[in-house]
C-alpha positions in Angstrom: 92.8 75.6 69.9 89.1 75.9 70.7 87.2 78.5 72.7 87.4 76.7 76.0 91.2 76.6 75.8 91.4 80.3 74.9 89.1 81.2 77.8 91.2 79.1 80.3 94.4 80.7 79.1 92.8 84.1 79.5 91.9 83.5 83.1 95.2 81.9 83.9 97.1 84.8 82.3 95.0 87.4 84.1 95.4 85.7 87.5 99.2 85.4 87.1 99.4 89.1 86.0 97.4 90.3 89.0 99.5 88.2 91.4 102.8 89.5 89.8 101.7 93.1 90.1 100.6 92.6 93.7 104.0 91.1 94.6 105.8 94.0 92.8 103.6 96.6 94.6 104.3 95.0 98.0 108.0 95.0 97.5 108.1 98.6 96.2 106.0 99.9 99.1 108.2 98.2 101.7 111.3 99.8 100.1 109.6 103.3 100.1 108.4 102.8 103.7 112.0 101.9 104.9 113.4 104.9 103.1 110.9 107.3 104.7 111.4 105.8 108.1 115.2 106.1 107.8 115.0 109.8 106.7 112.6 111.1 109.4 113.9 112.5 112.7 113.6 110.4 115.8 110.8 111.0 118.3 111.7 111.7 121.9 110.8 108.1 122.9 113.0 106.7 120.1 115.8 109.0 121.0 115.6 107.9 124.7 115.7 104.3 123.7 118.7 104.9 121.4 120.6 106.5 124.3 119.7 103.7 126.6 121.0 101.1 124.1 124.2 103.1 123.4 125.1 103.4 127.0 128.0 101.6 128.7 127.9 97.9 128.7 125.6 97.7 125.7 128.1 96.5 123.2 128.5 92.8 122.4 130.9 91.1 124.7 130.6 93.6 127.5 129.3 92.0 130.7 129.6 92.4 134.4 131.7 89.3 135.0 
């Protein structure tokens, strides 16, 4: 193996490593964001929307007919 092959493998390896770390970071940050969103209390607007959606007739299969 000569110098050019070594240099090419170096750049390919670094590129794949950076892409792999980026994908892992994105997945981990989404999981943490979902956990934080789940644990925080609802705001007044979110609470009002939840009450509207949980009202009568909001369940699947309930309709006026």
